[in-house]
C-alpha positions as CSV (number, residue, x, y, z in Angstrom):
1,X,166.2,-12.1,-83.0
2,X,163.6,-11.4,-85.7
3,X,165.2,-10.2,-88.8
4,X,163.6,-9.2,-92.3
5,X,165.7,-9.2,-95.3
6,X,164.6,-7.7,-98.5
7,X,166.4,-9.0,-101.6
8,X,168.2,-12.6,-101.7
9,X,170.1,-12.1,-104.9
10,X,173.9,-12.7,-105.4
11,X,174.6,-10.9,-102.0
12,X,171.5,-11.2,-100.0
13,X,171.2,-14.9,-100.2
14,X,174.1,-15.7,-98.6
15,X,173.6,-13.0,-95.8
16,X,170.2,-14.6,-95.5
17,X,171.7,-18.1,-94.9
18,X,174.3,-17.1,-92.4
19,X,171.7,-15.2,-90.3
20,X,169.5,-18.6,-90.4
21,X,172.1,-20.7,-89.4
22,X,173.3,-18.4,-86.3
23,X,169.9,-19.0,-84.9
24,X,168.2,-15.8,-86.0
25,X,164.4,-15.7,-87.0
26,X,164.9,-14.9,-90.5
27,X,162.1,-13.7,-93.0
28,X,162.8,-13.0,-96.6
29,X,161.4,-11.4,-99.5
30,X,162.5,-11.4,-103.2
31,X,160.6,-10.0,-106.4
32,X,161.6,-13.3,-108.0
33,X,160.2,-15.6,-105.5
34,X,162.1,-18.6,-106.6
35,X,165.6,-16.8,-105.6
36,X,164.6,-16.8,-101.8
37,X,164.0,-20.6,-101.8
38,X,166.8,-22.7,-100.2
39,X,168.2,-19.8,-98.0
40,X,166.6,-21.5,-94.9
41,X,164.4,-18.7,-93.9
42,X,160.8,-18.0,-94.1
43,X,159.5,-16.7,-97.4
44,X,157.2,-13.7,-97.1
45,X,154.8,-12.7,-100.0
46,X,155.2,-9.2,-99.6
47,X,158.1,-6.7,-98.3
48,X,155.4,-5.5,-95.6
49,X,154.6,-9.1,-94.8
50,X,158.5,-9.9,-94.4
51,X,159.2,-6.7,-92.0
52,X,156.0,-7.3,-89.8
53,X,157.1,-8.2,-86.4
54,X,161.1,-7.6,-87.3
55,X,163.4,-6.0,-84.9
56,X,165.7,-5.4,-87.8
57,X,165.0,-5.1,-91.6
58,X,167.7,-5.4,-93.9
59,X,167.4,-4.1,-97.5
60,X,170.0,-5.8,-100.0
61,X,168.5,-4.4,-103.5
62,X,169.9,-3.4,-106.8
63,X,169.6,0.3,-106.6
64,X,168.2,3.3,-104.7
65,X,164.7,3.5,-106.7
66,X,164.2,-0.3,-106.0
67,X,165.0,0.1,-102.1
68,X,162.8,3.5,-102.2
69,X,159.5,1.6,-103.8
70,X,160.1,-1.6,-101.6
71,X,160.3,0.3,-98.2
72,X,157.6,2.9,-99.0
73,X,155.1,0.1,-98.7
74,X,157.1,-1.8,-96.3
75,X,157.6,0.9,-93.7
76,X,154.3,1.1,-92.1
77,X,154.4,-2.5,-91.3
78,X,157.5,-2.2,-89.3
79,X,157.3,-2.4,-85.5
80,X,158.1,0.6,-83.4
81,X,161.6,0.6,-82.1
82,X,162.7,-1.7,-85.2
83,X,166.1,-0.6,-87.1
84,X,166.4,-0.5,-91.1
85,X,169.7,-1.4,-92.0
86,X,169.9,0.1,-95.6
87,X,173.0,-2.4,-97.1
88,X,172.6,-1.8,-100.9
89,X,174.8,0.6,-103.1
90,X,172.5,3.3,-103.5
91,X,175.1,6.4,-103.8
92,X,175.1,9.7,-101.9
93,X,171.7,11.2,-103.4
94,X,169.7,8.0,-102.8
95,X,171.2,7.3,-99.5
96,X,169.7,10.9,-98.5
97,X,166.4,10.3,-100.1
98,X,166.1,6.9,-98.0
99,X,167.3,8.7,-94.7
100,X,164.4,11.1,-95.5
101,X,161.8,8.2,-96.0
102,X,162.9,6.6,-92.6
103,X,162.6,9.9,-90.7
104,X,158.8,10.5,-92.1
105,X,158.0,7.2,-90.4
106,X,159.8,7.4,-87.4
107,X,162.2,4.7,-88.0
108,X,166.0,4.7,-87.3
109,X,167.8,3.9,-90.4
110,X,171.6,2.6,-90.5
111,X,173.4,3.3,-93.8
112,X,175.8,0.1,-94.0
113,X,176.5,-0.7,-97.7
114,X,179.0,-3.5,-98.0
115,X,182.6,-4.1,-99.4
116,X,182.8,-7.6,-101.0
117,X,181.3,-9.4,-103.6
118,X,180.1,-13.0,-103.8
119,X,183.1,-15.0,-102.3
120,X,183.2,-12.6,-99.3
121,X,179.2,-13.1,-98.9
122,X,179.8,-16.7,-99.2
123,X,182.1,-17.0,-96.4
124,X,180.7,-14.5,-94.2
125,X,183.4,-12.2,-94.6
126,X,181.8,-8.9,-95.9
127,X,182.7,-5.4,-94.4
128,X,179.8,-3.2,-93.8
129,X,180.4,0.7,-94.0
130,X,178.1,1.8,-91.4
131,X,176.8,5.1,-89.9
132,X,173.7,5.9,-88.0
133,X,172.0,6.6,-84.7
134,X,174.0,5.0,-81.6
135,X,171.1,2.9,-80.3
136,X,170.5,1.5,-83.8
137,X,174.1,0.8,-84.3
138,X,174.1,-1.1,-81.1
139,X,171.2,-3.0,-81.7
140,X,172.5,-4.3,-85.1
141,X,176.1,-5.1,-84.4
142,X,175.7,-8.8,-83.5
143,X,173.6,-9.0,-86.8
144,X,176.4,-7.5,-88.8
145,X,178.9,-9.7,-87.2
146,X,177.3,-12.7,-88.3
147,X,178.3,-12.2,-92.0
148,X,181.2,-10.0,-91.6
149,X,184.9,-10.0,-90.8
150,X,184.8,-6.6,-89.7
151,X,182.4,-3.6,-89.4
152,X,183.6,0.1,-90.1
153,X,181.6,2.6,-87.9
154,X,181.8,5.7,-89.4
155,X,179.8,7.9,-87.1
156,X,175.9,9.0,-86.1
157,X,175.1,10.6,-89.7
158,X,173.6,8.1,-92.0
159,X,174.9,8.4,-95.7
160,X,178.5,8.6,-94.7
161,X,178.7,4.9,-95.6
162,X,177.3,5.1,-98.8
163,X,179.7,8.2,-99.7
164,X,182.6,6.1,-98.5
165,X,181.5,3.3,-100.9
166,X,181.7,5.4,-103.9
167,X,185.1,6.4,-103.1
168,X,186.2,2.8,-102.4
169,X,184.4,1.6,-105.7
170,X,186.3,4.5,-107.6
171,X,189.2,3.1,-106.8
172,X,188.4,-0.6,-107.2
173,X,186.8,-0.2,-110.8
174,X,189.3,1.9,-112.1
175,X,192.0,-0.5,-110.8
176,X,190.1,-3.3,-112.5
177,X,190.0,-1.7,-115.8
178,X,193.5,-0.5,-115.5
179,X,194.6,-4.1,-115.1
180,X,192.5,-5.1,-118.0
181,X,194.3,-2.6,-120.1
182,X,197.9,-3.7,-118.9
183,X,197.4,-7.3,-119.7
184,X,195.8,-6.3,-123.0
185,X,198.9,-4.1,-123.6
186,X,201.5,-6.9,-122.5
187,X,199.8,-9.2,-125.2
188,X,200.0,-6.6,-127.7
189,X,203.8,-6.3,-127.1
190,X,203.8,-10.2,-127.5
191,X,204.7,-10.7,-123.5
192,X,203.3,-13.2,-121.6
193,X,201.0,-11.1,-119.1
194,X,201.9,-13.8,-116.4
195,X,205.1,-12.2,-116.1
196,X,203.7,-8.9,-115.2
197,X,201.8,-10.3,-112.4
198,X,204.6,-12.1,-111.5
199,X,206.7,-9.0,-111.4
200,X,204.1,-7.1,-109.1
201,X,204.0,-10.0,-106.7
202,X,205.0,-8.9,-103.0
203,X,206.2,-5.5,-104.4
204,X,204.8,-2.3,-102.7
205,X,202.5,-1.7,-105.9
206,X,201.3,-5.4,-105.5
207,X,197.5,-5.9,-105.1
208,X,195.6,-9.0,-104.3
209,X,193.0,-8.2,-106.5
210,X,195.1,-7.9,-109.5
211,X,195.7,-11.7,-109.2
212,X,192.2,-12.7,-108.9
213,X,190.8,-10.5,-111.5
214,X,193.9,-11.3,-113.8
215,X,193.6,-15.0,-113.4
216,X,190.1,-14.6,-114.8
217,X,191.3,-12.3,-117.7
218,X,194.1,-14.9,-118.5
219,X,191.8,-18.0,-118.5
220,X,189.1,-15.7,-120.8
221,X,186.2,-17.2,-118.4
222,X,184.2,-14.5,-116.3
223,X,181.9,-16.3,-113.7
224,X,180.3,-13.4,-111.9
225,X,181.4,-12.2,-108.6
226,X,180.5,-8.7,-109.5
227,X,178.4,-8.4,-112.5
228,X,179.4,-5.8,-115.3
229,X,176.1,-4.0,-115.2
230,X,176.0,-3.4,-111.4
231,X,179.7,-2.4,-111.8
232,X,178.6,0.1,-114.3
233,X,175.9,1.3,-112.0
234,X,178.3,2.0,-109.5
235,X,180.5,3.8,-111.4
236,X,177.6,6.1,-112.6
237,X,176.9,6.8,-109.1
238,X,180.2,7.9,-108.3
239,X,180.4,10.1,-111.4
240,X,177.0,11.8,-110.3
241,X,178.2,12.4,-106.9
242,X,181.4,13.8,-108.4
243,X,179.4,16.3,-110.4
244,X,177.5,17.2,-107.6
245,X,180.7,17.8,-105.6
246,X,182.4,19.8,-108.4
247,X,185.2,17.5,-108.8
248,X,186.0,15.9,-112.4
249,X,186.9,12.0,-112.2
250,X,188.5,11.8,-115.5
251,X,189.7,8.0,-115.2
252,X,186.2,7.2,-113.9
253,X,184.8,8.7,-117.0
254,X,186.9,6.6,-119.2
255,X,186.2,3.4,-117.3
256,X,182.5,3.9,-117.4
257,X,182.7,4.4,-121.4
258,X,184.6,0.9,-121.4
259,X,181.9,-0.7,-119.2
260,X,179.2,0.7,-121.4
261,X,180.9,-0.8,-124.5
262,X,181.0,-4.3,-122.5
263,X,177.6,-4.2,-122.0
264,X,176.8,-3.4,-125.7
265,X,179.0,-6.5,-126.5
266,X,176.7,-8.6,-124.2
267,X,178.9,-9.2,-121.5
268,X,176.6,-7.2,-118.9
269,X,176.0,-10.4,-116.7
270,X,179.9,-11.4,-116.8
271,X,182.0,-10.5,-113.9
272,X,183.2,-6.8,-114.4
273,X,186.9,-8.4,-115.3
274,X,185.2,-9.0,-118.6
275,X,186.5,-5.5,-119.6
276,X,189.5,-6.9,-120.6
277,X,188.0,-8.4,-123.7
278,X,187.0,-4.9,-124.6
279,X,190.7,-3.8,-124.2
280,X,191.8,-6.9,-126.4
281,X,190.6,-7.6,-130.0
282,X,187.6,-5.3,-129.9
283,X,185.5,-7.5,-127.4
284,X,186.4,-11.0,-129.1
285,X,186.9,-13.8,-126.6
286,X,190.3,-15.3,-126.0
287,X,190.7,-18.3,-128.4
288,X,191.1,-21.9,-126.6
């Protein structure tokens, strides 16, 4: 199948590699061309060139405005009957805007943001949260299977995936911040925080994510799997959606402020577990 993938960053590049290795005819575009090199796909000079002749066009870009700008120019070049799979995390409002944009060009869109970060993308174990027309979902199912461990099909209405992604991200990002404060709290009480991780291991309140992110915090090194600046963007999307829905997310507001502080301290490109440094010693890095 001929596939266009727009956006070969942290997530898009491994997705493109998996598709190319599976034998698909993959054409990629990225704003910074150098980041598209080495994924095993043909590199297009423009989004329109990438989608020309494609049966499936995938967007994996930073945010809603970026996706809108790119696809506004690319959609006129998309072949009749092709499907647009929107896999970026854009939030509820932008998911609706992108659905309207697709409708203007008579293109079927599947809203399918993914659960997972760099390790899962590299391993081909993402979980798309997909919703859209049945015909389009049937067409793209084998494409998604190439880089996914599972696909959660949510129904025919585009936008359901983006809404569920906000809910899940709300839970995950608050959990990471809770962990950061918990480890900092243990240290302030002159306890070894490893004892906390040992205690929760295997308990009903255990969480695999706590051990993964906790290891980064304890080592004081934060190689990026989910950059803090992008995590904050996702939390802001959740807060915007909550405001529109008339619900207060008090923990999310506190987490977003802690993320903003981390970015002020220069940690925006680090993994989001770096908010531990904000909880501990006013952002000073752990002594080695």
